[in-house]
C-alpha positions, 0 to 999 in steps of 0.5 A, spaced: 548 359 385 548 352 387 544 346 383 541 341 386 536 334 383 531 331 387 529 324 386 522 321 389 521 313 389 518 307 392 521 301 393 520 294 394 525 294 400 528 299 404 535 295 406 535 291 400 535 298 395 540 302 400 545 296 399 544 297 392 544 305 392 550 306 396 554 301 391 552 305 385 555 312 389 561 312 384 557 313 378 553 318 382 559 321 384 562 321 376 556 325 374 558 330 379 552 329 385 554 329 391 548 326 397 545 332 402 539 328 404 537 321 404 530 321 407 524 316 407 516 318 408 514 317 416 507 314 413 511 309 408 518 307 410 519 304 403 518 311 399 525 315 399 526 322 397 534 324 396 537 330 395 543 331 392 547 337 390 549 338 383 556 341 380 553 341 373 545 341 372 547 338 364 551 332 367 546 331 373 540 330 367 545 326 363 545 321 369 538 320 371 536 319 363 541 314 363 540 307 362 545 304 367 541 309 372 534 305 369 537 299 370 540 300 377 533 302 379 530 296 376 535 291 380 534 294 387 527 294 387 524 301 385 517 300 384 515 306 381 516 311 376 521 316 380 519 324 380 526 327 379 526 334 379 533 339 377 533 345 383 537 352 383 537 357 388 
């Protein structure tokens, strides 16, 4: 059974956010997350949805709740409270 983490949030400026997001890839890899889709809202290009495959939901949850992620999101311009869902099929 596959597991996933879905994240939706708005950003101040997509280009700035994307640069920081890309730089944070090693931390996501450490948490067992593999990027599957990175999408932007067709009506608001600064609203981002990312889907990650999670090798371990407990590690994914710990990553999502980490101070490191909160600090990185602030640093790269996330402007609302992210919606984060843990999914399986």
